N, C-alpha and C positions, 0 to 999 in steps of 0.2 A: 082591605088595603094592606093588611100584614102579610097574606100571602104572596100578593104581589111583589112586596119588596123582598121576602125569601126568595121566590123565583126567579126576581132581577139580579140577587146576589149568587144563587146558583148557579145563573147563568154568567155572571163574569167570572167565577170560580174555575167553571168548565172550559171558556174560552182561554183564561188565563194558563190553566194548565194546560190546554192544547198548544198554546204559541210558546209556553216554556219548553215542551218537548219539543217541538219544532226545532226551536234555538239550540236546545241541548244535543239536537241530532245533529244538527249542521254543524255546531264545535266539533263533534265528535270526527264527523266527515272530514272537516278542515283539518284537524291534526292528524289526522290517519293519511291523508295526503301531500301532508308536510314530511311526515315520515316516509312515504315512498319517495319523495323529492331528495330526501336526505340521501337514501342511498343510490337513487339515480344520479347524482350531481358525482358521486366519487365514485370508481370503479373498483375501489378495495385495496387491501393490503398488496394483492399481486401487482399491481402496478407502481410499487415504490421500490423501487430498485437502483443501485448506483452503477449509471451509464458508465462511468471512465474506471476503467481496472488499473490498478496501478501495475505499472512495467516492474519487472524483477530488475535487482542490479546487474550492472552487465561487468563481465569478467573477459580480459581481453590476453591471451596467450598466443604461441606459436607452434604450429602442427609439431616443429621440429626444433628442440632445444639446440642450441650453438656448439657444435664438437669440432675442435681444432687438434689434429693429429700431427704429432711430431717429439720427439724426443725431450723428456722433461728431465730438467735440472732441478734439486731441493736448494732454492735460492729463497729463502723467506725475505718477505717485503716489499715484493716485485708489486703489488697489487694494495689498493689504500680505499676504506670507504669514502673519505674526503676526495680523494683522485677520480674515482669514477663517477661520483656527483657531478666534480666540475667539468669533467669531458662531457658527460651528458648535456649538461647545462650549455655548454659552449655550442654544441651542435644543436639544439635549440634556439640558441639565439641567432644562429646565422639565418634562420628564416623567419626572425621576427617573434618565436614562440616565446611564452613567460617562462622564467626559469624555475626550477621545481624546489620547494622548499625541503629542506632535509626533515624528516620525519623519526621521531625516536621508536615510534611503535610500528612503522614500517621498519626500521632498522632492526627492530625485535623479530618481526615475523619473515625479514630476510635471514635472519641469524637462524631461526628453527628448521627454517628450508634447506640451508646450506647443510647443517647439522644434521637433518634426517636423512640426506642424500648419503652423505659418507657413512652413516651408520646403518641405513638399509641397502644402501650399495645399488640406486637406482639413479638415473637421470633424466626424470619425467616431469612435467607441469603435475601430474597425478600420484602421489605415492602410492606404493603396493597396499596402505590399506584405506585406500580413496579418498585421501585429503587434497584438497586443490589450495590454490591461492586465498582464497575467500574464506576458508575454515582456518587459515594461520592466521590472517589478519583479526579475525573474530578471537583466535588465540591471545594474540596482542593486545586485543582491546582496539581494533581500529575499526572504527564504525565509519563506512562507505557506500557511496553511491555507484564508483565504478572502481574497479582496480585491474592491473595487469602485473604481469610478470614477465622477466626474462632470465635466461639461465645461460651458462657458459662454462664449458670444459676444457682446459687445454693448457699450454704454455704461455704464457703471455708476459710478453717482456716489461708493460708497463700498462698503469691505468690507460692511458692513450690507445696503445695495441687493442685493448680489449675491446674499448668501445667504439672504436673504428671494425672490430670484426661483426659486432652487432649492427652497426651501420651497413657494414657491405651485405648483412642480410636482410631481403624486403620486409619480413613480420617483424623481425627485431627493431629494425629501422622504423616501419610504421608505429609501433609502440613506446618508441623513445621520442617520436614526433607527435603523438597524440596531442590534440588540442587542448581537449579538455582536463590532462590531468593538472594538479595543485601541486601533490607532494610526492617525493621519493624516500625508499628506504633502499639501503644496499649491505649486501655482506659478501665478503671475500675469503676463502681459508684454503689453505694447501692441506693434504692428508692423503692416504693413500684409496685410491681407487681403482679397483680392478684388476690389483697387484701393482700398482706404479705411483708413485708421488704426483701427483699434479694438482693446479688448482680449479676449484669451482666458485663460482660467482653466479649470483642471485641481485637482480634489479627488482624491486616492488614499488609499483606506482599506483596513485591513489588520489581519489577526489574525496574528503571527507562529507559525512554526510551533513553536517552544517550547511554546506555548499547548495544544496538542494534539501529543503524540509520536506520531509514527507508526509501526507496528509495524517491529521489530527488520529493518534489510535483511540483517544477519548472519544471523539466524536462519532469513528467507526463501530464503537461497543454501544453507543446510544443508539445507533441507527438500528444495529443488530437486535436490542433489546425492543426498541419499539416496534419491530416489525414480529417479534414476537408477541409483545401483548396485544397489538392489531389483531393479530390471527385468532387470539384468545376471544378477544372481545366481539370480532364478527360471529366467530359461532354461538356467542351468547345472542347476538343481535337475530341472528336467524331462527332461534329457536324460541325468540321471543314473537318473532313477526310469523310463526308458523301456528304459535299460540292464538295470536289474534285473529288470524286466518279463521282458523276452528272455533273460536269462541263462538257459544249458541245465540246469546244474546247481547247483539251490540248495542242497545239500546240501555243497558245496565249500567250502572254506576262502578261494577267490577271492571267492565270493558274500558271506561273512562280512565279508571284508575291504570289498567295495564297499557294503554295507550300511551299515557302522561311519562309511565316508567319507560315503553319503547322510545319515545322521543327523546327522554333523558339520556338514553343509552348511545342513540345515534348521532346526536349533538357530540358529546365527549368522544365518539368514535372519530367523529369526522375532523373534531379540532386538533385529535392526534395527529392523524393523517395530514392536515395541512401543515403540522408544526414539522413532522416528517419530512415531508417533502421541501420544505425549505431549508432543513440539515442535510437531505440529498444535495441539493443543490450546491451548498457550503461546501460539502465533502467533494463533489465533482469538482468544482473547480480547483481546490487544494490538490486534487490529484491530477489533474490536466496539469496545472503548474509544475508538478514534481516532473513528470513526465516530457514536458518540454523542457526541463533544466536536463535532464538524464538525457534526452536526445542530443542537446547542444555539448556536453560533455563528453560523449562517444564519439564523438567526430574526430577523425584522423589528421584533419585539417584546419 
């Protein structure tokens, strides 16, 4: 009787171990399949990209600055900043465009330009050292989304004659009547240029960056950081997967531990992928809104 009981217990133990072994193996297979599903569900870090590229700031100048020839008389006070702005806005109002606000920063930028032209004896939008309107605006601490520049050289009777001369030139006229501008700065100065006493006049047009908020720079940095982290994690995951594939005893507790670790890495990776994709969508929306605003402000009418 005792032997029968012992045999019965041994039989139960053997059957129990067999069942446990089957369940344990089944769990391992399930875990491993889950790992494969994680990888299959997401194409990886290569799929994370900003679909909308941010357009560059727009700069509007003319091919040839306005040069009016003729005898020059040394009569100071013919041109004025306020008068040029007033006459410019009068032209805009004729076609129901917004009046431009005087900007102290753009006045400074215009003054930098007129002084530089007299000092270096050139009459171009780009200086001999390579500086253009955007560089001068930055020197004057004017942060912009679009900027434009008109130049004039000659003997002008008054502010109206100067602005009328610009309006008679198609490129300068288009700049004066550009729909997207919000602000203006002016500099007028009389001095020696190419051996003659003459006037130099500068108009700087602009729309400040506050009118078209750029995509969040911190968000862009976060996306770059996340992509770097995901690249590192992807390498680790691939190494772990290779180790699992090469592991000799897939029924051992060591293999189970490696599988659990692998699944944990994949779960964390996919969570970061999901978070990053949401942030990419947010960034793309900001970039598209900025580009749409930039396009609108860039129109000439």
